[in-house]
Structures are given as structure tokens and as C-alpha cells.
N, C-alpha and C positions, 0 to 999 in steps of 0.2 A: 612325456611321462611314461614310465614303464608300466606294463599291464600286470607285472608281478608285485604282489603285496605280501608283507609279513603276516603271519597268522595272528588272530585275535589274542591267543595265549601269549605270544611273544610281545605284543604291544602292552599287555597287562603287566608282565613281569620285567620288561626291559627298563633300564634306568635312563633318566634324562641325560646324564653325563655321557653314556655310551651313544645315545641318539645324537648328541652334539658331535661326537667324534665321527660318526658315520656321515652326517650331513657335511662336515668339513672335508671329509675324504672325497665326497662326490664332486667337489669343485674341480679336482684334478686327480682322477683315479689312476692307479698304476698297480702292477703286480706287487711291487715291494711294499707299497702303502697298505694294500689289502692284507698282505701277509702279516704285517705288524698289527693290524686290527684284530686278526684271528688270534695271534699269539698272546695278545693282551686281553683277550676276552671281550672285545668291544663289539663283536658282531652277534647276530642272532644264533643261538645254539652253537657256540664256538666249538663244541666237540664234533658236531656234524660238519661244520665249515672246515675244521682242521683235516678231517678225513677226506672230504671232497677235494680240497685244495692240494693236499699231498698226492692223492691219486692223479689229479689233473696235471700237476707238474711233471710227474713221471710219464704220463700218457703222451704229453707233448714231446718230451725228449725221445720217446720211442716211435714217434710218428703217427700216433693214433689220432683220428679226427673226432671220435666219439667213444664214450665209455658208459657203462651201466652202473646204476646205483639201486640197491634193494633195501627197503625198510620192512622189517618184520614187526608187526604189532602197530597198527596205525590208529586204532580207536577213533577219536573224533576227527583225525586227519590234520592236526596242527603241524605235525612233523613233515607230512608230505607237502603242505602249502609252503612251509619254510624251506624245504629242499628245492622246490621250484625257484623260490626267491634267491637262495644261496647259489644255486647252479647258474642262474642268470647272471648274477654279479661276477662269478668267476669267469664266465664266458666273455665278459666285457674286457677282461685283462689277459686272458689266455685263449688261444685258438683251439677251443675244445667244446664239444657239445655233450649233453648228458641225456641218457634215457633213464627214467625213474619208474620203479615198480614198487607198489605197496601191497604187502601180503597181510591179510586179516581174515578172521573167521566171519566177520560181519555181525556176529551175535554175542560178542564179548568172550570172556575167558571160558575155555571148554571145561567139561567135567573132568575131574581127576581124583584118584584115591591114592596117588603115589606120594609118600611122605617127603620124597626128595624135591617135590614141587613147592615145598614150604607153604602148605595150605593154611597155616595160621597167618600168613601175610596176604594171600590172594584168595579169591573165591569165584565160583562159577558165575558167569554173566556180567562180571565187571568189564568196563571199558567197551561198551557196545558202540557200534558205528551206525550213523544215519547215512547210508550209502548214497541215496538220492541227493541229500543236502550237500554232502562232501563233493560229489561228482560235479556239481555246479560251480564249485570254487576252484577246481583244478583246471589247468590249461593243457597239460600234456602227460601228466603222470598216469600210469596204468594201475588200476586196482585188480588184484588177484585175490578173489574171495573164496574162502574155504579153509578147511583144516590144513595146516602146512604139511602134515604127513601125506596128504593127497595132492596138494598143489605143487610142492617143490619138485618131485621126481619128473614132472612133465614140463617144467618151466622152460628149459632151453629149446625143446622141440616146438613148444607152442608159440613162444614169442621171438625166438631167434634174436636175442639181445646182442648189443655191442659187447666188447670185452668187459667182463665184470670187474669193477675196481673197488667198490665200496659196499660193505654189508653192515647194516645198522639193525641191531637186535634188541627188541623191547617186548618180549613175550612172557617174561616173568618166570614161567615154569622151566624146570629142568627138562622135562619130557619134550616140551615144545621147542626149546632151544636146541636140543639134540636133533630134532627133525629139521630145524632151520639149517643147521650146519651140513646137512646132506646136500645142500646146494653146491658144496665144494667137492662132491664125489665124482665129478665128470672130467673129461679130457682137459688137459692144461691149456689147450688152444682157446678155450672159452674164457679164460681169465687173463688179467694183467699179471706180469711176473710176481707182483706183490699185491695182495688184496688187503685193504684196510678194513678191519672189523671192529665195530663198536658194540659193547654190551652195556645196557642201561642199568641192569639190576644185580650188580656184583656186590653192592653195599649190603651188609648184614648177612651175606651168605658165606660159604666156605668151599673148599675143594671137594667136600663130600655131599654138597647139596646145590640146588639152583644152577644158574648159568655157568658158574666156575666148574662144577662137576662135569657138565656137558663138554666144556672146553678140554678139561683134563682127559676125558674119555676119548675125545676126538684125537688128541695128540698121541695117546697110547695106541690107538688103532691105525694110525697113519705113519708109515716109516719116513716118507719123503715130503709130507706136508705138515707143517707145524704152525700153531698159533702162539705167539709170544707177546707178552705185555710190553707196551711202550707207554710208560706213565706220562700222563698229561693232566696238569692242573689248569685246564683252560678256563674254568670258572672260579678259580681260587688264586689267580695271579696276584702277586704282591702289589702290582700297579693298579689293581682293580679291587681295592679293599672294601668297597661298598657291597660286594657280592660274595663275601667270605662265607656266607651261610649256606651256599650251595654245596651239594654233595660232590665229593671227589669223583672225577670221571676217568675212565680208562679207554684209551684207543689201542686196539691190538692190531698188529700187523701179521699177515699170513704170508709165509714164504712158500712159493710153489716151485719145487726143484725139478 
């Protein structure tokens, strides 16, 4: 039996029907079958799984043995626990390994007075982390604690990660998202040719506020690196009607030229 377990959050919100599909898959796993589970929203956090699987397939074709995955905004750590679980499942059907890094302040949402951070939706101190409790549940994921404006600039020098292939952003604020995207300001040799970027909080925002504003500003300030939307209704698939109440998710791909 695998040492990797899904998070308590995923157990709580996952459907019995999807659980059955995953159990049936384990009788004879394969890349093709796992890909269908992802595309039909049968796996945990299908938006995460889609990004990891897409990056992993490209990495294998390019001859990489390992890639890095970064999650910004970990809070209680359910996302990191599920990332370990998902990456393990992908490694069973593809010859690829994952390094996982979780960035978080550790103390919840930081102070902000910037209206572009949508302060009527978020507030200081929300989503605090119990670092000690979370650390006991993780197998190999690395926690990077501190404000992203301080931790992102030194990330590559401090950790020397494998080629970065996936970035998952759930920091809510425009200002924090803008600082997260600075992880893409380094030499292209540190990344896969295409990096898959997921933004959690585009719902209810616009190109003038929140995460979408940070993306628009990133694109305007970078001539040869652009983030473009690759629409994915991973949790609203017509074959998965019992989960139609989930928000629409966006997976964005970054082309590094």
C-alpha cells in the first residue's frame, strides 16, 4: 500500500462515484487511463493533476528525469498533501520524478491597503498555517516560509531545484501574485520550455484587479515571455454532472521563448 494519502479536504469533498472510478483504475493503471481520469475530473484536484500530467508528459519527451512544482499559498497544506499524492500516481505511469515546494507566510494573509487586492474579499490573517502539524504529514515537499517578496528572489540559489514545470498560485492578492510571478524572471535554463501556471482566484476579478491584473502586467513587461489562458473545465465536465457547482478553473501556459 502506498504511503501517499489524499488530504482530508479531498476526502470530504470527493464523490463516491469518482472514488469508484479511481479504485477501478488501480486494477490496471496506465498513462492513457490516468489521462482520461484527469480529463473527466475523476481525480483529486483535477486542475492540479492536469497541470502536473501535462508538464510531466512534455518533460519525458524532452528527456528530463525530474521537474519542479511550486505551490504559492498553502494555508493548511491540503494542496501540498494532494500534490504529493498526485505526483506519486503520475510517477507510476511515467518515468518522471517531482520536487515540490510550498510557499506560504505561515501567518496567514499579509497586511494590505491596496484596493487592487480586493480587500472586501480577503482580510489579514486568513488561512494561517500550523507548520509543525503540516510538516508531519508531508513526505518530501519543501516548505518555504516567509513573504513571497522576500523568498522568491533567492529560491533558485537556495534550493537549486529541477527544471520548473508547474506553478500553482493561490495567494488571492494582486500584490502577492505579482511577487509570485517574479519566480519567472530568471534564466530560461531553469525552466521547462513551457511552464503550466494555475491561478485559483480569477473568479470575481477583472483585468484591473486581483490575479488577472498581475498576469496582464507581467505580459506587458515581458517581450518574450507570455502567459496565455488555456481554458479547462476540469471540474465542470459534462460527464461529471454531480460536480457542476464547482467554480470554473483556468490553467494557463507560459511560453518561454
